[in-house]
Every structure is written in C-alpha cells, then in structure tokens.
C-alpha positions as a LaTeX table, in Angstrom:
\begin{tabular}{lrrr}
\hline
Residue & $x$ (\AA) & $y$ (\AA) & $z$ (\AA) \\
\hline
Met1 & $-30.92$ & 34.91 & 32.97 \\
Arg2 & $-28.24$ & 33.26 & 30.22 \\
Thr3 & $-26.35$ & 33.03 & 33.43 \\
Ile4 & $-28.45$ & 30.67 & 35.55 \\
Ala5 & $-29.03$ & 28.45 & 31.97 \\
Met6 & $-25.77$ & 28.02 & 31.61 \\
Leu7 & $-25.16$ & 27.37 & 36.00 \\
Leu8 & $-28.43$ & 24.64 & 35.33 \\
Ala9 & $-27.17$ & 22.88 & 32.42 \\
Leu10 & $-23.53$ & 22.52 & 34.77 \\
Thr11 & $-25.65$ & 21.35 & 37.92 \\
Leu12 & $-27.67$ & 18.90 & 36.01 \\
Thr13 & $-23.92$ & 17.72 & 34.50 \\
Leu14 & $-22.65$ & 17.42 & 38.10 \\
Ala15 & $-25.95$ & 15.66 & 39.43 \\
Ala16 & $-25.53$ & 12.93 & 36.92 \\
Ala17 & $-22.97$ & 11.38 & 39.29 \\
Pro18 & $-24.44$ & 9.05 & 42.12 \\
Val19 & $-23.89$ & 11.12 & 45.08 \\
Arg20 & $-26.25$ & 12.59 & 47.72 \\
Ala21 & $-26.47$ & 16.53 & 46.69 \\
Ala22 & $-28.07$ & 17.44 & 50.51 \\
Glu23 & $-25.58$ & 15.41 & 52.53 \\
Thr24 & $-22.94$ & 18.52 & 52.74 \\
Ile25 & $-25.76$ & 20.88 & 54.05 \\
Leu26 & $-28.89$ & 18.47 & 55.68 \\
Gly27 & $-27.26$ & 15.63 & 56.40 \\
Asn28 & $-27.56$ & 11.89 & 55.45 \\
Lys29 & $-30.13$ & 10.87 & 57.48 \\
Asp30 & $-34.04$ & 10.77 & 56.80 \\
Val31 & $-34.66$ & 13.65 & 59.57 \\
Asn32 & $-31.48$ & 16.36 & 60.21 \\
Leu33 & $-31.17$ & 19.78 & 61.38 \\
Ser34 & $-28.36$ & 21.80 & 60.47 \\
Leu35 & $-26.94$ & 25.44 & 61.24 \\
Gly36 & $-24.44$ & 26.90 & 59.13 \\
Tyr37 & $-22.19$ & 30.56 & 58.63 \\
Asn38 & $-20.74$ & 31.40 & 55.18 \\
Met39 & $-18.45$ & 34.10 & 54.63 \\
Trp40 & $-18.53$ & 35.73 & 51.79 \\
Leu41 & $-15.46$ & 37.69 & 50.85 \\
Asn42 & $-17.34$ & 39.70 & 47.93 \\
Ser43 & $-17.21$ & 42.84 & 45.74 \\
Trp44 & $-20.37$ & 44.97 & 45.54 \\
Thr45 & $-20.55$ & 47.27 & 42.09 \\
Thr46 & $-24.32$ & 48.93 & 42.49 \\
Ala47 & $-25.80$ & 52.05 & 40.35 \\
Ile48 & $-25.10$ & 55.00 & 42.42 \\
Pro49 & $-27.43$ & 57.62 & 41.98 \\
His50 & $-26.94$ & 61.43 & 41.27 \\
Ser51 & $-30.36$ & 62.93 & 42.64 \\
Ala52 & $-32.26$ & 66.09 & 43.40 \\
Gly53 & $-32.89$ & 66.96 & 47.04 \\
Ala54 & $-31.91$ & 64.14 & 49.48 \\
Asn55 & $-33.12$ & 61.00 & 48.24 \\
Asn56 & $-30.86$ & 59.19 & 46.67 \\
Ser57 & $-32.82$ & 56.49 & 45.20 \\
Thr58 & $-33.78$ & 58.56 & 42.26 \\
Arg59 & $-30.48$ & 57.12 & 40.18 \\
Ala60 & $-30.95$ & 59.74 & 37.50 \\
Glu61 & $-27.64$ & 59.10 & 36.31 \\
Asn62 & $-27.48$ & 55.59 & 37.11 \\
Val63 & $-23.38$ & 55.69 & 37.95 \\
Ser64 & $-22.03$ & 52.31 & 38.98 \\
Val65 & $-19.41$ & 52.32 & 41.09 \\
Thr66 & $-17.61$ & 48.76 & 42.89 \\
Gln67 & $-16.34$ & 48.66 & 46.24 \\
Gly68 & $-14.26$ & 45.21 & 46.75 \\
Gly69 & $-12.54$ & 43.48 & 49.68 \\
Asn70 & $-15.73$ & 43.33 & 52.20 \\
Val71 & $-16.81$ & 40.09 & 54.26 \\
Ala72 & $-20.81$ & 39.43 & 54.27 \\
Ser73 & $-21.94$ & 37.06 & 56.68 \\
Asn74 & $-24.53$ & 34.80 & 55.86 \\
Phe75 & $-26.29$ & 32.63 & 59.14 \\
Thr76 & $-28.50$ & 29.75 & 57.73 \\
Ala77 & $-30.80$ & 26.99 & 58.91 \\
Ala78 & $-31.87$ & 23.81 & 57.10 \\
Leu79 & $-34.54$ & 21.20 & 58.02 \\
Arg80 & $-34.75$ & 17.92 & 56.14 \\
Ile81 & $-37.17$ & 15.46 & 56.47 \\
Lys82 & $-36.61$ & 12.56 & 54.03 \\
Arg83 & $-36.80$ & 14.07 & 50.53 \\
Phe84 & $-38.35$ & 17.46 & 51.28 \\
Phe85 & $-36.12$ & 20.24 & 53.24 \\
Thr86 & $-36.46$ & 23.98 & 53.99 \\
Thr87 & $-33.89$ & 26.59 & 54.79 \\
Leu88 & $-33.89$ & 29.95 & 55.77 \\
Gly89 & $-30.80$ & 32.43 & 55.67 \\
Phe90 & $-30.19$ & 35.72 & 56.76 \\
Leu91 & $-27.15$ & 37.85 & 55.27 \\
Val92 & $-25.75$ & 40.99 & 56.51 \\
Thr93 & $-22.78$ & 43.67 & 55.37 \\
Pro94 & $-20.63$ & 46.05 & 56.68 \\
Asp95 & $-20.86$ & 49.67 & 55.23 \\
Tyr96 & $-19.43$ & 49.77 & 51.64 \\
Lys97 & $-17.46$ & 53.06 & 51.08 \\
Phe98 & $-17.55$ & 53.19 & 47.30 \\
Pro99 & $-15.29$ & 55.33 & 45.55 \\
Arg100 & $-15.79$ & 59.22 & 45.03 \\
Tyr101 & $-18.02$ & 60.10 & 42.52 \\
Ile102 & $-17.28$ & 63.78 & 40.83 \\
His103 & $-20.35$ & 65.26 & 38.96 \\
Asn104 & $-19.90$ & 68.51 & 37.54 \\
Gly105 & $-15.90$ & 69.28 & 39.03 \\
Ala106 & $-14.56$ & 69.45 & 42.44 \\
Ala107 & $-17.33$ & 71.41 & 43.79 \\
Asp108 & $-20.04$ & 68.62 & 43.13 \\
Thr109 & $-18.34$ & 64.91 & 44.77 \\
Trp110 & $-20.64$ & 62.40 & 46.02 \\
Asp111 & $-18.86$ & 60.17 & 48.90 \\
Trp112 & $-21.53$ & 56.93 & 48.93 \\
Val113 & $-21.40$ & 54.48 & 51.86 \\
Ala114 & $-24.06$ & 51.70 & 51.58 \\
Ser115 & $-25.05$ & 48.56 & 53.52 \\
Arg116 & $-27.58$ & 45.89 & 52.89 \\
Gln117 & $-29.29$ & 42.94 & 54.59 \\
Glu118 & $-30.84$ & 39.84 & 52.87 \\
Val119 & $-33.18$ & 36.99 & 53.66 \\
Asp120 & $-33.82$ & 33.72 & 51.86 \\
Trp121 & $-36.63$ & 31.46 & 52.93 \\
Asn122 & $-36.88$ & 28.10 & 50.70 \\
Phe123 & $-38.72$ & 24.94 & 50.38 \\
Gly124 & $-36.97$ & 22.01 & 48.44 \\
Phe125 & $-37.87$ & 18.55 & 47.22 \\
Met126 & $-34.73$ & 15.73 & 45.85 \\
Phe127 & $-36.15$ & 14.17 & 42.85 \\
Val128 & $-33.06$ & 11.85 & 42.99 \\
Pro129 & $-30.31$ & 11.55 & 46.03 \\
Gln130 & $-27.77$ & 13.69 & 43.58 \\
Ile131 & $-30.38$ & 16.45 & 42.48 \\
Gly132 & $-33.24$ & 18.73 & 43.70 \\
Ala133 & $-35.38$ & 21.89 & 42.79 \\
Thr134 & $-36.20$ & 24.61 & 45.84 \\
Met135 & $-39.02$ & 27.32 & 45.28 \\
Gly136 & $-39.09$ & 30.15 & 47.80 \\
Tyr137 & $-39.04$ & 34.01 & 48.76 \\
Lys138 & $-35.97$ & 36.59 & 48.70 \\
Gly139 & $-35.86$ & 39.79 & 50.06 \\
Val140 & $-32.86$ & 42.80 & 49.91 \\
Thr141 & $-32.85$ & 45.74 & 51.74 \\
Gln142 & $-30.24$ & 48.10 & 50.73 \\
Lys143 & $-29.60$ & 51.48 & 52.83 \\
Phe144 & $-27.79$ & 54.66 & 51.41 \\
Gly145 & $-26.27$ & 57.60 & 52.54 \\
Gly146 & $-23.33$ & 59.70 & 52.65 \\
Lys147 & $-22.17$ & 63.09 & 51.62 \\
Asn148 & $-22.14$ & 65.34 & 49.01 \\
Gly149 & $-19.36$ & 67.54 & 49.58 \\
Thr150 & $-19.82$ & 68.93 & 53.17 \\
Thr151 & $-23.32$ & 68.30 & 53.09 \\
Thr152 & $-24.97$ & 64.86 & 54.78 \\
Ile153 & $-27.03$ & 63.18 & 52.51 \\
Ala154 & $-30.38$ & 61.59 & 54.32 \\
Ser155 & $-30.35$ & 58.07 & 54.08 \\
Ser156 & $-32.59$ & 55.93 & 52.10 \\
Lys157 & $-33.76$ & 52.63 & 51.38 \\
Thr158 & $-34.24$ & 50.40 & 48.31 \\
Leu159 & $-36.50$ & 47.45 & 49.04 \\
Tyr160 & $-36.35$ & 44.45 & 46.76 \\
Asn161 & $-38.98$ & 41.29 & 47.38 \\
Gly162 & $-39.70$ & 38.69 & 45.33 \\
Val163 & $-40.39$ & 34.66 & 44.35 \\
Thr164 & $-37.26$ & 32.75 & 43.47 \\
Phe165 & $-36.62$ & 29.28 & 41.61 \\
Gly166 & $-33.83$ & 27.05 & 42.18 \\
Ile167 & $-31.65$ & 23.55 & 41.48 \\
Leu168 & $-28.79$ & 21.82 & 43.20 \\
Gly169 & $-26.74$ & 19.08 & 42.25 \\
Ser170 & $-23.34$ & 17.53 & 43.24 \\
Ala171 & $-20.68$ & 15.00 & 42.30 \\
Pro172 & $-18.26$ & 13.24 & 44.11 \\
Val173 & $-14.43$ & 13.47 & 43.69 \\
Gly174 & $-13.41$ & 10.96 & 46.98 \\
Lys175 & $-12.50$ & 11.12 & 50.22 \\
Gly176 & $-15.83$ & 12.97 & 51.32 \\
Phe177 & $-15.35$ & 15.77 & 49.04 \\
Ser178 & $-17.61$ & 16.71 & 46.35 \\
Leu179 & $-17.93$ & 19.36 & 43.45 \\
Tyr180 & $-21.63$ & 21.18 & 44.30 \\
Gly181 & $-23.32$ & 23.70 & 42.29 \\
Asn182 & $-26.40$ & 25.60 & 42.67 \\
Gly183 & $-28.33$ & 28.44 & 40.96 \\
Ala184 & $-31.78$ & 30.53 & 40.87 \\
Gly185 & $-34.01$ & 33.44 & 39.62 \\
Gly186 & $-36.87$ & 34.86 & 39.66 \\
Phe187 & $-38.77$ & 38.45 & 39.60 \\
Met188 & $-38.80$ & 41.31 & 41.71 \\
Ser189 & $-40.82$ & 44.07 & 43.23 \\
Val190 & $-39.01$ & 47.51 & 43.72 \\
Lys191 & $-39.86$ & 49.86 & 46.62 \\
Tyr192 & $-37.97$ & 52.81 & 47.86 \\
Asp193 & $-37.92$ & 54.98 & 51.25 \\
Pro194 & $-38.42$ & 57.83 & 51.07 \\
Ala195 & $-40.30$ & 57.70 & 47.79 \\
Pro196 & $-38.22$ & 59.26 & 44.31 \\
Asn197 & $-38.51$ & 62.70 & 43.90 \\
Thr198 & $-40.49$ & 62.34 & 40.73 \\
Thr199 & $-43.44$ & 64.11 & 39.28 \\
Thr200 & $-44.60$ & 60.62 & 37.73 \\
Ala201 & $-45.62$ & 57.25 & 39.51 \\
Arg202 & $-42.92$ & 54.85 & 39.49 \\
Asn203 & $-43.39$ & 51.46 & 39.27 \\
Asp204 & $-39.73$ & 49.49 & 38.92 \\
Thr205 & $-39.01$ & 45.98 & 38.58 \\
Ala206 & $-36.30$ & 43.55 & 38.50 \\
Thr207 & $-35.06$ & 40.35 & 37.82 \\
Tyr208 & $-32.90$ & 38.32 & 40.27 \\
Glu209 & $-30.38$ & 35.46 & 39.53 \\
Ser210 & $-27.58$ & 33.75 & 41.46 \\
Ala211 & $-25.00$ & 31.39 & 41.02 \\
Glu212 & $-22.78$ & 29.51 & 42.96 \\
Leu213 & $-19.75$ & 26.47 & 42.33 \\
Gly214 & $-17.52$ & 25.12 & 44.52 \\
Leu215 & $-15.94$ & 22.11 & 46.43 \\
Ala216 & $-17.54$ & 20.51 & 49.41 \\
Trp217 & $-16.35$ & 18.19 & 51.87 \\
Lys218 & $-18.44$ & 16.38 & 54.81 \\
Ala219 & $-16.64$ & 14.65 & 57.47 \\
Gln220 & $-17.30$ & 10.70 & 57.78 \\
Asn221 & $-17.65$ & 10.27 & 61.76 \\
Ala222 & $-18.51$ & 13.91 & 62.98 \\
Pro223 & $-21.56$ & 16.39 & 62.72 \\
Phe224 & $-19.59$ & 18.51 & 60.44 \\
Ser225 & $-19.32$ & 19.63 & 57.18 \\
Gly226 & $-17.60$ & 22.47 & 55.06 \\
Lys227 & $-17.40$ & 24.24 & 51.42 \\
Phe228 & $-15.27$ & 26.63 & 49.57 \\
Gly229 & $-16.75$ & 27.99 & 46.48 \\
Tyr230 & $-17.56$ & 30.97 & 43.96 \\
Lys231 & $-21.04$ & 33.21 & 44.43 \\
Phe232 & $-22.59$ & 35.22 & 41.80 \\
Gln233 & $-25.76$ & 37.61 & 42.41 \\
Lys234 & $-27.15$ & 39.93 & 40.23 \\
Ile235 & $-30.28$ & 42.48 & 40.15 \\
Ser236 & $-31.13$ & 44.37 & 37.18 \\
Thr237 & $-33.83$ & 46.84 & 38.12 \\
Arg238 & $-36.16$ & 48.46 & 35.03 \\
Leu239 & $-36.45$ & 51.93 & 35.98 \\
Asp240 & $-40.39$ & 52.93 & 34.95 \\
Asp241 & $-39.88$ & 56.70 & 34.32 \\
Thr242 & $-39.87$ & 58.40 & 31.28 \\
Asn243 & $-37.33$ & 61.06 & 32.93 \\
Phe244 & $-35.26$ & 58.11 & 33.35 \\
Arg245 & $-35.26$ & 56.78 & 29.89 \\
Asn246 & $-35.91$ & 53.27 & 31.12 \\
Gln247 & $-32.71$ & 52.67 & 32.48 \\
Arg248 & $-31.53$ & 49.29 & 33.62 \\
Ala249 & $-29.65$ & 49.78 & 37.25 \\
Ile250 & $-27.42$ & 47.04 & 37.86 \\
Asp251 & $-27.11$ & 45.27 & 41.13 \\
Leu252 & $-24.09$ & 42.70 & 41.33 \\
Thr253 & $-22.10$ & 40.75 & 43.97 \\
Thr254 & $-19.69$ & 38.27 & 43.15 \\
Gly255 & $-16.37$ & 36.50 & 45.53 \\
Tyr256 & $-15.46$ & 33.74 & 47.12 \\
Ile257 & $-17.78$ & 32.24 & 50.09 \\
Leu258 & $-16.65$ & 29.92 & 52.87 \\
Gly259 & $-19.30$ & 27.98 & 54.82 \\
Leu260 & $-19.35$ & 25.79 & 57.36 \\
Asn261 & $-22.11$ & 23.90 & 58.93 \\
Leu262 & $-23.15$ & 21.71 & 62.15 \\
Ile263 & $-25.55$ & 19.13 & 61.34 \\
Phe264 & $-27.56$ & 17.21 & 64.16 \\
\hline
\end{tabular}
C-alpha cells in the first residue's frame, strides 16, 4: 500500500489550491449528471498458472507474463447533489494474448488468452470544494483460456470482490486546465470458477490499490470536459494453500488514460 500512501500525500498537496475538484467530472452546479468514456491504453501483467488438469486457477508456479498495447474501455456515470455524489463505472477489455510460456521444453508450451470485466460503484463527499473522499464496491472478473500445445484449455474465471476507500483532489493551472489526482485501496475476497484442483480448501485473499494522475480540462461555455493521465492498478493475491508455499500472485495494469465527459 506504499503507492497509495504516496498518492494520497500528492493528492492532498494538489488539493491545497482553491479549485473545485469535482467540476471536470461532476459539473459545477448543485445538481449534475455526467456520462463519460475512458480509453485506457494499458499493459497487463498477471500471474499465469501452470496447472494440473483443465483448471488454470491453481497457479502452482505463479508465472508472470505481460501483454501490452491493448485498449480497455471504461463507461461511467456520475450524479452530484451539492457536496454528495455517486459514481458507477463498467470496464471491459479485449482478449490479451500473452507471450508463449514454455514449461518443460517444446513439448509443454502454454499459449494463454485472457480478458476481464470490472465494476466500480462509489459514494463520495466533498469536504471542501477542492478535496473529497469515496467509499464503494469493486468487482473484477478475469477469464482465462488458451492452448497447451495443440490441446485447448477449458476456460476458467477468477472473481474478486471487495470494499474500497479513496480520495481525490485537484489544482488549477489556468485557462480551464487543472491537475488532478485520485487513489483508492481495499481488501478483496477471491473465488475461482471452476474450483482449483487441490486437496485442501482454498481461502485466498487479496489487496487492491489504484492511482491516477493527470491533466483535466473543462469547457467554459459547453457541457463538456476531458482528461489525460496515467493510471495504475494492482491486485495482490495471497494463495492460501500449503502446496503453493503462500505465494502471492501479482496482477498489475498500467498505462495512459484519455477520458471524455458530457455534463448535464
């Protein structure tokens, strides 16, 4: 959680300037509705398993692979009533085709394909016009599949659910532009579908953290705003099984994000 602590400190520094942090997303009236789209050009690093049988959620070796250059789409809606607001976000990704992993020579090659969906629902309060805090729900569904040589691997899912807490802030730089920052963190439960091929019960847990920094702009005479920034998201899963020596499976997504909002 050190990354979140650093981001929170920076966010609080930005928030020292007299600007409404919520304007670029939520508008500057007492009641606003906004609809947005965020394009996240990202690299996804995840712990691809080498598993027994068809279920690739056993993660016996916790192999880390990265696929970059993919675009995730995040659709958002936000409602503001004076100092209170609520936001809803839904993220979808295309298929990520990870680099081939060779386990025991050319006879044991793994070609993984994965995708994911994410849901965010938050409630927030602006303590002062330039800083606010949020609390909400985060859900992540990851779907894995692919081939082991010429054999198709049956698809499986990893499901994360948890409560998150966050903070946001902003500072003006002139002509409608402002620097913004936000961060969130929390704890998640972990489930696998189908269940892992193990002889002992699994009670995996995970920690979640995300951070975003960038430049926002709001049109002065039009219901339109935009932003350009860099976003970081990390899920660290503790594997609760003595066969896996309490390994941690690290899931990291980073990249540039471009957002557009219509404010009503």
